[in-house]
C-alpha positions as CSV (number, residue, x, y, z in Angstrom):
1,M,-15.5,-64.3,-157.3
2,V,-12.1,-65.6,-156.7
3,L,-9.6,-63.2,-156.4
4,K,-6.3,-63.8,-158.4
5,R,-3.0,-62.7,-157.3
6,S,-2.4,-60.5,-160.4
7,H,-5.4,-58.3,-159.7
8,V,-5.3,-55.7,-156.9
9,V,-9.0,-55.4,-155.4
10,L,-10.1,-52.5,-153.8
11,L,-13.7,-52.3,-152.2
12,L,-13.9,-48.6,-152.5
13,L,-11.7,-45.8,-153.6
14,G,-9.0,-44.7,-151.2
15,L,-9.4,-47.7,-149.1
16,A,-6.4,-50.1,-148.7
17,P,-5.9,-53.1,-151.0
18,I,-7.4,-56.2,-149.5
19,P,-4.7,-58.9,-148.9
20,L,-4.1,-61.4,-151.8
21,F,-4.3,-65.4,-151.0
22,G,-1.9,-66.2,-148.3
23,Q,-0.5,-62.8,-148.1
24,A,-0.3,-61.1,-144.5
25,A,-1.4,-57.8,-143.5
26,N,0.9,-55.0,-144.1
27,S,3.1,-57.6,-145.2
28,P,6.8,-56.0,-146.0
29,V,7.5,-59.0,-148.8
30,V,5.2,-60.1,-151.6
31,F,6.0,-62.2,-154.3
32,A,5.5,-60.5,-157.4
33,N,3.0,-62.5,-159.8
34,Q,1.6,-65.5,-160.9
35,D,5.1,-66.3,-162.6
36,A,7.1,-65.5,-159.5
37,V,8.5,-69.2,-159.3
38,T,10.8,-69.8,-162.1
39,T,13.0,-73.2,-162.6
40,T,15.7,-73.6,-165.4
41,F,18.7,-75.8,-165.7
42,V,21.7,-74.6,-165.7
43,H,25.0,-76.1,-166.0
44,A,28.0,-75.6,-163.4
45,P,30.7,-73.2,-164.1
46,N,34.2,-74.8,-164.7
47,Y,36.8,-73.5,-162.5
48,G,39.4,-76.1,-163.7
49,G,38.2,-79.2,-162.1
50,T,37.7,-82.5,-164.1
51,N,35.3,-83.3,-166.7
52,G,33.3,-86.0,-164.9
53,N,29.7,-86.1,-164.4
54,G,29.7,-85.6,-161.0
55,G,27.3,-88.7,-160.2
56,G,24.3,-87.3,-161.8
57,G,24.0,-90.3,-164.5
58,D,23.1,-88.6,-168.0
59,N,22.3,-85.4,-166.6
60,N,25.2,-82.8,-165.7
61,Q,22.6,-79.8,-165.1
62,W,21.5,-78.3,-162.2
63,L,18.1,-77.2,-161.2
64,K,17.9,-73.5,-160.7
65,V,14.6,-72.3,-158.9
66,E,14.4,-68.3,-158.9
67,F,12.0,-66.4,-156.8
68,H,10.6,-62.6,-157.7
69,Y,9.3,-60.8,-155.2
70,S,9.2,-57.2,-153.7
71,V,10.2,-55.7,-150.5
72,T,8.3,-52.4,-149.1
73,P,9.8,-52.3,-145.1
74,A,7.8,-50.4,-142.7
75,T,10.2,-48.1,-141.9
76,G,13.3,-47.3,-143.8
77,D,15.0,-48.5,-147.2
78,Y,15.9,-51.9,-145.8
79,Q,14.4,-54.9,-144.8
80,D,16.5,-56.3,-142.2
81,A,15.8,-60.1,-143.1
82,V,13.4,-62.5,-144.6
83,E,13.5,-66.1,-144.8
84,F,12.6,-68.3,-147.9
85,K,11.4,-71.7,-147.4
86,V,11.0,-73.9,-150.1
87,W,9.2,-77.4,-150.9
88,I,10.2,-78.9,-154.3
89,E,8.0,-82.1,-155.5
90,G,9.6,-85.2,-156.9
91,R,9.2,-89.1,-156.8
92,D,11.3,-91.7,-155.1
93,L,10.8,-94.8,-157.5
94,L,12.9,-96.8,-154.7
95,D,10.5,-96.6,-151.9
96,P,9.0,-100.5,-151.7
97,Q,5.6,-98.5,-150.7
98,G,5.4,-97.0,-153.8
99,K,3.4,-98.1,-156.9
100,P,5.9,-99.5,-160.4
101,G,6.8,-96.3,-162.4
102,E,5.4,-93.9,-159.8
103,G,6.8,-94.3,-156.6
104,I,6.1,-92.3,-153.7
105,A,5.6,-88.2,-153.8
106,V,8.2,-86.4,-151.7
107,A,9.4,-82.8,-151.4
108,L,12.9,-81.7,-151.1
109,T,13.2,-78.6,-148.9
110,G,15.6,-76.2,-148.3
111,S,15.9,-72.6,-146.9
112,V,17.8,-69.4,-147.3
113,A,18.0,-66.1,-145.0
114,Y,18.6,-63.1,-147.0
115,V,19.4,-59.5,-144.8
116,N,20.0,-56.1,-145.7
117,I,17.4,-56.1,-148.4
118,P,16.9,-52.7,-150.4
119,K,13.2,-51.6,-150.8
120,G,12.1,-52.6,-154.4
121,K,9.7,-54.2,-156.8
122,D,12.0,-56.2,-158.5
123,C,13.9,-58.6,-155.6
124,Y,15.1,-61.9,-156.2
125,G,16.2,-65.1,-154.7
126,V,17.2,-68.4,-155.8
127,F,18.0,-72.2,-154.9
128,Y,19.9,-75.1,-156.6
129,V,19.5,-78.7,-156.5
130,H,22.2,-81.3,-157.7
131,P,22.2,-83.2,-160.6
132,S,22.2,-86.5,-158.9
133,T,19.5,-85.6,-156.8
134,L,17.7,-84.6,-159.9
135,G,18.1,-88.0,-161.1
136,R,17.5,-89.9,-157.7
137,Y,14.0,-88.2,-157.2
138,S,12.5,-88.3,-160.9
139,T,10.4,-90.3,-162.6
140,D,11.1,-93.0,-165.3
141,R,10.2,-90.1,-167.6
142,G,13.6,-88.2,-166.6
143,Y,15.0,-85.5,-164.7
144,E,13.1,-82.9,-166.8
145,D,9.9,-83.3,-165.0
146,F,11.6,-81.1,-162.2
147,D,10.8,-78.3,-164.9
148,R,7.7,-79.4,-166.9
149,K,5.4,-81.6,-164.5
150,F,6.9,-81.0,-160.8
151,D,5.7,-78.1,-158.7
152,V,7.6,-75.9,-156.3
153,H,6.2,-74.3,-153.4
154,I,8.0,-70.9,-151.7
155,E,7.0,-69.1,-148.4
156,A,8.5,-65.9,-147.1
157,F,9.0,-65.5,-143.2
158,V,9.8,-62.3,-141.2
159,N,10.7,-62.7,-137.5
160,G,9.3,-66.3,-137.9
161,A,5.7,-65.4,-139.2
162,K,4.7,-66.2,-142.8
163,M,4.3,-63.2,-145.0
164,D,3.5,-64.3,-148.4
165,Y,3.8,-67.4,-150.7
166,S,3.9,-68.8,-154.3
167,N,3.5,-71.6,-156.2
168,K,5.1,-72.4,-159.9
169,N,2.0,-74.2,-161.5
170,K,-0.7,-74.7,-158.7
171,E,-3.6,-72.3,-158.6
172,D,-2.6,-69.4,-156.5
173,D,-5.1,-70.5,-153.6
174,A,-3.6,-74.3,-153.2
175,E,-1.6,-73.2,-150.0
176,N,-1.4,-76.7,-148.7
177,W,-0.9,-79.0,-151.7
178,Y,3.0,-80.1,-150.6
179,K,1.8,-81.2,-147.0
180,P,1.2,-84.9,-147.4
181,L,4.3,-85.1,-149.2
182,R,7.3,-87.0,-147.6
183,V,9.7,-84.7,-146.4
184,V,13.6,-85.1,-148.0
185,P,15.7,-82.4,-146.5
186,G,19.0,-81.1,-146.9
187,L,19.5,-81.8,-150.6
188,V,18.0,-78.1,-151.5
189,Y,21.0,-75.8,-151.4
190,R,21.7,-71.9,-151.1
191,Q,23.8,-70.5,-153.9
192,D,26.6,-70.2,-151.4
193,Q,26.4,-74.0,-151.0
194,T,26.9,-74.4,-154.8
195,P,29.5,-73.6,-157.6
196,F,27.4,-70.9,-158.6
197,I,28.5,-68.8,-155.6
198,M,30.3,-66.1,-157.7
199,A,27.2,-66.0,-160.2
200,D,25.0,-62.9,-160.4
201,P,26.6,-60.9,-157.3
202,D,24.5,-58.0,-157.5
203,R,21.0,-60.0,-158.5
204,Y,20.7,-61.7,-154.9
205,P,20.8,-60.0,-151.6
206,A,23.3,-61.2,-148.7
207,I,22.9,-64.4,-147.3
208,K,22.9,-64.9,-143.4
209,L,25.2,-67.5,-142.5
210,P,24.4,-69.3,-139.4
211,T,25.9,-68.1,-136.3
212,T,28.7,-70.4,-134.9
213,T,30.4,-70.1,-131.5
214,Q,33.7,-70.0,-130.6
């Protein structure tokens, strides 16, 4: 019998639930359901700049990747920190080793660490991808493949240990589909690295910024 993330399975009444695929035992962070990862295209807010397309070709929309999860701290009402890592499927049509029109399968990667996350069932996080990156790593069918066809894989870590994962399109037990893809780092942004830094200030937890030495 195949377990689905949307079903809570109990062996016997009174026993704890069986951890679902990819979920660590007693995990303080759990992706909400099979629709935990959503993608949409959004226009950047206009802060009085020029009306150029920012090098995105025919597309001036960013890809917004939002994920939905719950937090149950072991003690207290706040989870100190959770790091989320993301792999976003794409295609590199310029790679000389790729087939014409197909290119090479790649994964755009990024991460964000949220801190002081309140206990709750409806917690959210977000990543963004610039319009020019979408154009560069889409197929000849256009950037909309990032929403319609390409998959997204997100993992949650606490103190360096993986707690849970979720996919946008693949079956919930497809934990390793992204690993053969060629990684393209540095092109998936945290909210504070984008024009959306002031958007939805109450929807997402505080971001832990990289530490610097004086």
